C-alpha positions as CSV (number, residue, x, y, z in Angstrom):
1,X,0.0,0.1,-0.4
2,X,1.6,3.2,-0.7
3,X,1.9,6.6,1.0
4,X,-1.3,8.4,-0.7
5,X,-3.3,5.4,0.1
6,X,-2.6,4.9,3.8
7,X,-3.0,9.1,4.3
8,X,-6.4,8.9,2.1
9,X,-7.6,5.9,4.4
10,X,-6.2,8.0,7.8
11,X,-8.3,11.1,7.0
12,X,-11.4,9.1,6.0
13,X,-10.8,7.1,9.1
14,X,-10.7,10.7,11.4
15,X,-13.7,12.1,9.7
16,X,-15.8,8.7,10.1
17,X,-14.8,9.1,14.0
18,X,-15.4,12.2,14.2
19,X,-18.8,12.3,12.8
20,X,-19.7,9.9,15.1
21,X,-18.4,11.3,18.4
22,X,-20.1,14.3,17.8
23,X,-23.3,12.4,16.3
24,X,-23.9,13.8,13.1
25,X,-23.8,9.7,12.0
26,X,-26.0,7.8,14.4
27,X,-27.9,4.5,14.9
28,X,-26.9,1.4,12.7
29,X,-24.6,4.0,9.9
30,X,-23.1,4.8,12.6
31,X,-21.9,1.9,13.5
32,X,-21.3,1.1,9.9
33,X,-19.1,4.1,10.0
34,X,-17.6,3.2,13.2
35,X,-16.4,-0.4,11.8
36,X,-15.4,1.2,8.3
37,X,-12.9,3.7,10.1
38,X,-11.6,0.9,12.5
39,X,-10.9,-1.1,9.0
40,X,-9.0,1.8,7.5
41,X,-6.8,2.7,10.3
42,X,-5.6,-0.8,10.9
43,X,-4.9,-1.3,7.0
44,X,-3.3,1.8,6.9
45,X,-0.8,1.0,10.0
46,X,0.1,-2.5,8.4
47,X,0.4,-1.5,5.2
48,X,-2.2,-4.4,3.7
49,X,-5.7,-4.5,2.2
50,X,-6.7,-8.4,2.0
51,X,-9.2,-6.9,-0.6
52,X,-6.3,-5.3,-2.8
53,X,-4.2,-8.7,-2.3
54,X,-7.5,-10.4,-3.7
55,X,-7.8,-8.6,-7.1
56,X,-3.8,-8.2,-7.5
57,X,-4.2,-4.0,-6.4
58,X,-1.3,-2.3,-5.2
59,X,-0.9,1.5,-4.7
60,X,2.9,0.4,-3.4
61,X,5.3,2.6,-6.1
62,X,8.0,0.0,-6.3
63,X,11.4,0.4,-8.1
64,X,12.2,-2.9,-10.3
65,X,16.1,-3.8,-10.7
66,X,17.7,-3.9,-13.8
67,X,18.9,-6.4,-15.0
68,X,22.3,-6.2,-15.9
69,X,23.4,-9.1,-18.6
């Protein structure tokens, strides 16, 4: 997972948590938002998204080594 992806996830997690704590999002949707925030927070800290791996998606920019013959 790339740094940009991690930062976006942290911003979304913080926003959802803030909306829940301020009781702007309540009830079932509030708990869903809090769960999504928790998942985004966890995946951004471990730099791994299970859904990305299922679909073969990578947002991490890795430099490929040049082959010398």
